[in-house]
C-alpha positions, 0 to 999 in steps of 0.5 A, spaced: 821 372 884 819 374 891 812 375 889 811 369 885 814 365 891 809 369 896 803 367 891 805 360 890 805 359 898 799 363 899 795 358 894 799 352 897 796 354 904 789 355 901 789 348 897 792 344 903 787 347 908 781 346 903 783 339 901 784 336 908 777 339 910 774 336 903 777 329 904 776 329 912 769 330 910 769 325 905 772 320 910 767 322 915 761 320 911 764 314 908 765 312 916 757 312 917 756 308 911 762 303 912 757 298 912 756 298 905 763 297 904 766 290 902 764 287 909 768 292 913 766 294 920 769 300 923 767 302 930 767 309 933 774 308 937 777 308 930 774 315 928 780 319 929 785 314 926 780 314 920 780 322 919 788 322 920 788 319 913 783 325 911 789 329 913 794 325 909 790 325 903 789 332 903 796 334 904 798 330 898 792 332 893 792 339 896 800 340 894 799 337 887 793 341 886 797 347 888 803 346 884 799 344 878 794 350 878 800 355 879 804 352 873 798 352 869 795 359 871 802 363 871 806 359 865 802 354 861 795 356 860 796 363 856 798 359 850 793 353 850 786 352 849 781 351 855 780 344 852 787 342 852 788 345 859 783 341 862 785 335 859 792 335 861 790 337 868 785 331 868 791 326 866 795 329 871 790 329 877 788 322 875 796 320 876 796 324 882 790 320 885 793 313 883 800 315 886 797 318 893 792 312 894 798 307 892 802 310 898 796 311 903 792 304 902 798 300 905 798 304 911 791 304 912 791 296 911 796 296 916 793 301 921 786 300 920 786 292 918 782 294 912 782 290 905 784 295 900 788 292 894 793 295 891 795 290 885 798 293 879 792 296 875 787 296 881 784 302 880 781 300 874 776 296 877 776 299 884 769 302 886 772 306 892 778 309 887 772 312 882 768 314 888 774 318 890 775 321 883 768 323 882 768 327 889 775 330 887 772 333 881 766 335 884 770 339 890 775 341 884 769 345 881 767 348 888 774 350 889 775 353 882 768 357 882 770 360 889 777 362 886 774 365 879 769 368 883 774 372 888 778 374 881 771 377 878 769 380 885 776 381 888 778 378 894 773 378 900 768 381 895 765 374 893 763 373 900 760 380 901 756 378 895 754 371 898 751 374 904 748 380 901 752 385 904 751 390 898 744 388 897 742 395 899 747 401 898 753 402 903 758 407 904 765 406 904 772 409 904 776 407 898 782 409 893 781 409 886 787 409 880 785 410 873 790 406 869 790 408 862 795 407 856 798 413 853 797 414 845 792 408 845 789 411 838 796 411 835 798 405 837 791 401 835 792 404 828 799 402 827 798 395 830 791 393 827 785 391 831 787 384 832 795 385 834 792 391 838 788 386 842 794 382 844 798 388 846 793 390 851 792 383 853 800 382 854 799 389 858 794 387 863 797 380 864 803 384 867 799 388 871 795 382 874 802 379 876 803 384 881 796 386 883 795 382 889 802 384 892 799 391 893 792 389 896 789 392 890 782 390 887 781 390 879 774 394 879 774 393 871 777 394 864 774 399 859 778 398 853 785 400 854 784 402 861 784 399 868 780 401 874 784 399 880 781 400 887 783 399 895 780 399 901 783 406 904 787 403 909 790 398 905 792 403 899 795 408 904 799 402 908 806 402 905 804 406 899 801 401 896 797 405 891 803 409 889 808 403 889 804 399 884 804 404 879 812 404 879 812 397 880 808 396 873 812 401 870 819 397 872 816 391 870 814 393 863 821 396 862 824 390 864 820 386 858 821 392 853 825 387 849 819 382 848 814 388 847 819 391 841 820 384 838 813 382 838 810 389 837 815 394 835 814 398 841 813 398 848 807 401 852 807 407 857 801 408 862 799 414 865 794 414 872 790 418 876 789 417 884 784 419 888 780 417 895 774 418 899 767 416 901 763 413 896 757 408 895 758 401 894 752 397 891 749 391 887 746 392 880 743 388 875 739 382 875 741 378 869 748 380 870 749 382 877 755 386 879 758 390 885 758 397 883 761 404 886 757 410 885 760 417 887 764 423 886 771 419 888 770 415 881 769 421 877 774 425 880 779 420 879 778 419 872 778 427 871 785 427 874 788 421 870 785 425 864 790 431 866 796 427 865 797 428 858 796 436 859 802 436 864 806 431 861 806 427 867 805 419 868 802 419 875 797 425 878 794 424 885 789 429 889 793 433 894 787 430 899 790 423 898 797 425 898 797 428 905 795 422 908 801 418 904 808 417 907 812 417 901 819 415 902 825 419 899 825 414 893 819 419 890 819 426 889 812 430 888 811 437 884 805 441 885 801 442 879 796 447 881 789 448 883 785 445 877 778 446 875 776 439 872 771 437 867 764 436 870 766 439 877 764 446 880 770 445 885 777 446 884 782 440 886 789 441 888 793 436 884 800 434 884 805 429 880 809 423 883 815 421 880 820 416 882 827 418 883 
C-alpha cells in the first residue's frame, strides 16, 4: 500500500507540473493572439493574472489526469481492450474539462472582465472549449509518449537516448539481476502455451509493481526470464538489489491463493546477482535499443544458472556481496570458488537467504 501511495504521489507531482506548464504556455500563446478573440483586448498589465488561470487549470486537469491514469494503469487496463480504455478515458477527460472550465470561466470573467459564457450546453458551440480539448489531446499524446519511452528505456534513459549519450560506447558500472522462473519447462507443459503465457504475464505484472520502489530498471524480458539493472550506487543503496528479490518473493507468496485458483500452482523464481563495469551503447537502425556489452552480463547469467545445482533461490558474486551491507534479516552462505561455463577465471559465489 505504501508503495502504491508513493507511486501515485510521484505521478501526481509529474502530471500537475506538466499540465501547469502546458496550460501556461497555451494561455501565453492565446494572450499574444488575443486580438482574434471575440472583441477582447488584454494589456500587458494582465499577463500575470492570466497565467494564474494556467496554474489553476493545470492543478485541476493535472490532478484529474493523475487519478485517471493511475487507476487505469494499476487496476483497470489489464482486463480491458486498448480501444475501450481510450474511449473511457476520453469521456472522463471531456467531462473533467467541462467541469474545470465551468469553475474557472466565472472567476476569469470577474477578474479579467471577459465575456465567457457558461450557460447550459455552452461547450457544444464554444470555440475556445474545443480549442482547449484539441490542445489537451496533443499534450496528452506528448505526455504518454514520454511516459511510454521512460517505461521502455528506463527512468532517465530516454533523455540520454534523445541527447545521443550512448551514440558512441560509454563505460558504466552497473548491477545486474537475472530473474528466472523455476521449473519453467514442466510448468509450460502442464499449463499449455496459452495459459502459460497468461501465467508469465501475471508474474511480471507483480514484478513491475515493485520495480520502481527499489530504483531498478528492467533491461529486457526473455521468455520466462527478466533481466533487471541498477546504476551501481543505487543498487547498493539500502540493499536495493537484494531487497527487490525478497519483496517479489513475498508478494507471490501473498498471492498464492490467486495463482492456485487460476493455474493450480504458484511460481518460484531464482536469481543471480553480479555487478561491475561494462559498455552501454545504442544498437540497431530500424529498431534502436540501448544495449549492454561486457563480462558482467555473461557472469550474472552463469551465476543464475547455478541456482538449480545448489538448490538456492538467490546467488550473488562475492565481489558484489562485499560491497553490500546486509541487515540481520539476511544470512549468507559461501558456495565456493566456481568455474562458470564459458569463463576461464573462477568466481566466488555465495547464497543469500531471508531469515
